[in-house]
MARDO-133038 format. One record per residue: residue in three letters; residue number from 1; x, y, z of N, C-alpha, C in turn. Coordinates in pm, whole numbers, always signed. Layout:
N
  resn  resi  n_east  n_north    n_up  ca_east  ca_north   ca_up  c_east  c_north    c_up
   ala   NUM       X        Y       Z        X         Y       Z       X        Y       Z
...
end
This chain:
108
  resn  resi  n_east  n_north    n_up  ca_east  ca_north   ca_up  c_east  c_north    c_up
   unk     1   +7373    +2697  +10140    +7328     +2710  +10003   +7181    +2753  +10002
   unk     2   +7149    +2842   +9913    +7013     +2892   +9904   +6920    +2786   +9845
   unk     3   +6798    +2787   +9893    +6701     +2691   +9842   +6653    +2728   +9702
   unk     4   +6641    +2856   +9677    +6596     +2904   +9547   +6708    +2980   +9478
   unk     5   +6719    +2967   +9348    +6815     +3052   +9276   +6775    +3199   +9291
   unk     6   +6873    +3288   +9279    +6849     +3430   +9301   +6734    +3483   +9215
   unk     7   +6728    +3444   +9088    +6627     +3497   +8996   +6485    +3453   +9032
   unk     8   +6471    +3347   +9111    +6338     +3296   +9145   +6292    +3334   +9285
   unk     9   +6370    +3412   +9357    +6330     +3454   +9492   +6216    +3555   +9481
   unk    10   +6117    +3547   +9571    +6001     +3637   +9562   +6036    +3785   +9566
   unk    11   +6132    +3824   +9650    +6168     +3966   +9658   +6227    +4015   +9526
   unk    12   +6305    +3931   +9461    +6366     +3969   +9334   +6260    +3980   +9225
   unk    13   +6165    +3887   +9226    +6058     +3891   +9126   +5973    +4015   +9144
   unk    14   +5942    +4050   +9269    +5861     +4171   +9295   +5936    +4296   +9252
   unk    15   +6067    +4305   +9285    +6145     +4422   +9242   +6148    +4433   +9090
   unk    16   +6174    +4321   +9023    +6181     +4322   +8876   +6049    +4366   +8816
   unk    17   +5939    +4311   +8868    +5806     +4347   +8816   +5774    +4494   +8845
   unk    18   +5818    +4545   +8963    +5793     +4686   +8997   +5868    +4778   +8901
   unk    19   +5989    +4739   +8863    +6066     +4823   +8770   +6005    +4818   +8630
   unk    20   +5984    +4696   +8580    +5934     +4685   +8443   +5787    +4724   +8429
   unk    21   +5704    +4689   +8525    +5561     +4718   +8513   +5523    +4858   +8558
   unk    22   +5599    +4914   +8655    +5561     +5043   +8710   +5649    +5158   +8665
   unk    23   +5778    +5149   +8694    +5869     +5261   +8662   +5884    +5275   +8511
   unk    24   +5906    +5164   +8442    +5923     +5170   +8297   +5794    +5140   +8221
   unk    25   +5689    +5102   +8291    +5562     +5067   +8225   +5451    +5164   +8262
   unk    26   +5327    +5117   +8245    +5210     +5203   +8263   +5131    +5174   +8389
   unk    27   +5159    +5064   +8459    +5077     +5021   +8570   +5095    +5110   +8694
   unk    28   +4988    +5168   +8741    +4991     +5252   +8860   +5016    +5167   +8985
   unk    29   +4958    +5048   +8990    +4979     +4959   +9104   +5127    +4928   +9122
   unk    30   +5196    +4893   +9014    +5337     +4857   +9026   +5424    +4980   +9053
   unk    31   +5377    +5099   +9015    +5450     +5222   +9052   +5445    +5241   +9203
   unk    32   +5329    +5217   +9263    +5314     +5227   +9408   +5403    +5123   +9477
   unk    33   +5404    +5002   +9424    +5489     +4897   +9481   +5636    +4937   +9470
   unk    34   +5677    +4996   +9358    +5816     +5039   +9339   +5854    +5147   +9441
   unk    35   +5764    +5241   +9465    +5791     +5346   +9566   +5807    +5283   +9703
   unk    36   +5723    +5187   +9735    +5732     +5119   +9865   +5861    +5039   +9877
   unk    37   +5896    +4962   +9774    +6014     +4875   +9780   +6143    +4958   +9786
   unk    38   +6157    +5057   +9701    +6281     +5133   +9694   +6283    +5251   +9790
   unk    39   +6168    +5304   +9826    +6162     +5417   +9918   +6187    +5378  +10063
   unk    40   +6159    +5254  +10097    +6176     +5207  +10235   +6322    +5221  +10280
   unk    41   +6417    +5182  +10196    +6559     +5193  +10231   +6606    +5337  +10239
   unk    42   +6556    +5421  +10151    +6595     +5563  +10150   +6546    +5632  +10276
   unk    43   +6422    +5605  +10316    +6367     +5666  +10437   +6442    +5617  +10560
   unk    44   +6478    +5489  +10562    +6551     +5434  +10676   +6689    +5500  +10690
   unk    45   +6755    +5526  +10578    +6885     +5593  +10582   +6872    +5736  +10631
   unk    46   +6767    +5805  +10588    +6750     +5946  +10622   +6704    +5966  +10766
   unk    47   +6617    +5879  +10817    +6556     +5900  +10947   +6617    +5810  +11054
   unk    48   +6673    +5697  +11015    +6723     +5600  +11112   +6846    +5649  +11187
   unk    49   +6886    +5572  +11288    +7002     +5608  +11368   +7130    +5578  +11291
   unk    50   +7224    +5668  +11301    +7353     +5651  +11235   +7463    +5649  +11340
   unk    51   +7576    +5584  +11309    +7688     +5588  +11403   +7727    +5732  +11433
   unk    52   +7767    +5758  +11555    +7792     +5893  +11601   +7938    +5905  +11641
   unk    53   +8008    +6004  +11585    +8148     +6025  +11619   +8157    +6094  +11754
   unk    54   +8237    +6036  +11844    +8248     +6091  +11979   +8374    +6176  +11998
   unk    55   +8467    +6166  +11906    +8586     +6249  +11919   +8701    +6194  +11837
   unk    56   +8799    +6280  +11812    +8921     +6243  +11742   +9038    +6280  +11831
   unk    57   +9130    +6188  +11848    +9245     +6212  +11934   +9373    +6198  +11855
   unk    58   +9468    +6283  +11882    +9599     +6276  +11819   +9691    +6200  +11914
   unk    59   +9751    +6094  +11863    +9839     +6010  +11944   +9976    +6014  +11879
   unk    60  +10070    +6084  +11941   +10204     +6095  +11883  +10200    +6180  +11757
   unk    61  +10294    +6155  +11667   +10299     +6232  +11543  +10237    +6151  +11431
   unk    62  +10153    +6215  +11353   +10086     +6155  +11238  +10003    +6032  +11273
   unk    63   +9950    +6025  +11392    +9864     +5913  +11432   +9739    +5970  +11497
   unk    64   +9625    +5920  +11452    +9498     +5967  +11504   +9413    +5847  +11545
   unk    65   +9329    +5867  +11644    +9233     +5765  +11686   +9095    +5828  +11681
   unk    66   +9004    +5765  +11609    +8865     +5810  +11604   +8783    +5722  +11696
   unk    67   +8704    +5783  +11781    +8614     +5708  +11869   +8474    +5721  +11810
   unk    68   +8418    +5606  +11772    +8286     +5606  +11710   +8199    +5506  +11784
   unk    69   +8080    +5547  +11818    +7982     +5459  +11880   +7913    +5384  +11766
   unk    70   +7955    +5260  +11740    +7907     +5186  +11623   +7759    +5151  +11633
   unk    71   +7711    +5124  +11752    +7569     +5093  +11770   +7507    +5201  +11857
   unk    72   +7453    +5307  +11795    +7398     +5416  +11874   +7289    +5367  +11969
   unk    73   +7300    +5409  +12092    +7199     +5374  +12192   +7108    +5493  +12212
   unk    74   +6987    +5465  +12255    +6895     +5574  +12283   +6938    +5644  +12412
   unk    75   +6892    +5765  +12430    +6926     +5841  +12549   +6880    +5767  +12675
   unk    76   +6764    +5703  +12666    +6710     +5628  +12779   +6802    +5511  +12815
   unk    77   +6853    +5438  +12713    +6942     +5325  +12739   +7075    +5372  +12800
   unk    78   +7130    +5483  +12746    +7256     +5536  +12801   +7238    +5577  +12946
   unk    79   +7126    +5640  +12978    +7100     +5683  +13115   +7084    +5563  +13207
   unk    80   +7015    +5460  +13160    +6993     +5340  +13240   +7126    +5271  +13273
   unk    81   +7219    +5269  +13177    +7348     +5203  +13199   +7453    +5295  +13257
   unk    82   +7421    +5423  +13270    +7515     +5518  +13328   +7631    +5552  +13237
   unk    83   +7608    +5548  +13107    +7713     +5575  +13009   +7699    +5718  +12959
   unk    84   +7809    +5792  +12961    +7812     +5926  +12904   +7913    +5927  +12790
   unk    85   +7902    +6027  +12703    +7997     +6038  +12593   +8138    +6059  +12646
   unk    86   +8150    +6138  +12750    +8282     +6163  +12808   +8343    +6035  +12863
   unk    87   +8262    +5949  +12922    +8314     +5823  +12974   +8366    +5735  +12861
   unk    88   +8297    +5734  +12747    +8344     +5656  +12632   +8477    +5710  +12579
   unk    89   +8487    +5842  +12570    +8612     +5903  +12523   +8725    +5875  +12621
   unk    90   +8698    +5887  +12751    +8801     +5859  +12852   +8849    +5714  +12845
   unk    91   +8755    +5623  +12823    +8793     +5481  +12812   +8881    +5458  +12689
   unk    92   +8848    +5522  +12577    +8928     +5507  +12456   +9067    +5567  +12475
   unk    93   +9076    +5681  +12542    +9206     +5743  +12568   +9289    +5653  +12658
   unk    94   +9227    +5593  +12759    +9299     +5503  +12848   +9351    +5381  +12773
   unk    95   +9271    +5326  +12681    +9315     +5212  +12602   +9434    +5247  +12513
   unk    96   +9430    +5365  +12451    +9541     +5408  +12365   +9665    +5434  +12448
   unk    97   +9648    +5495  +12565    +9763     +5523  +12651   +9827    +5395  +12700
   unk    98   +9746    +5293  +12726    +9800     +5165  +12770   +9873    +5095  +12655
   unk    99   +9821    +5108  +12534    +9882     +5043  +12419  +10010    +5113  +12374
   unk   100  +10019    +5244  +12396   +10135     +5320  +12351  +10192    +5403  +12467
   unk   101  +10257    +5339  +12562   +10310     +5413  +12676  +10421    +5508  +12631
   unk   102  +10429    +5620  +12698   +10533     +5719  +12667  +10497    +5815  +12558
   unk   103  +10385    +5796  +12491   +10342     +5888  +12385  +10246    +5990  +12445
   unk   104  +10254    +6112  +12400   +10163     +6214  +12446  +10028    +6200  +12379
   unk   105   +9923    +6214  +12456    +9787     +6204  +12401   +9719    +6338  +12421
   unk   106   +9670    +6392  +12310    +9602     +6520  +12314   +9460    +6499  +12263
   unk   107   +9361    +6532  +12339    +9222     +6513  +12302   +9164    +6646  +12258
   unk   108   +9103    +6646  +12140    +9040     +6768  +12089   +8891    +6755  +12101
end
């Protein structure tokens, strides 16, 4: 259980004041605060690391497997651990082949 109700949390109060005092009001200070509060998430989405699709495989008829690296690693980390994209795809194909024996697997 939260110690403070949602409306009394400091982050919520600052966001509310930035909207009412800066975006909808006249205060230049609160406009700057609003750009900082709301722009931080937008910049992180645009510049930050995103999950990377490593390949799509067709397994049997009307069945597909997408291989996605959910936690993108830096090139330095991948090199240190000896992980390549091809190795990840090969491991995913092997897992699907083991789960569905007798089905043809075609990798695109």
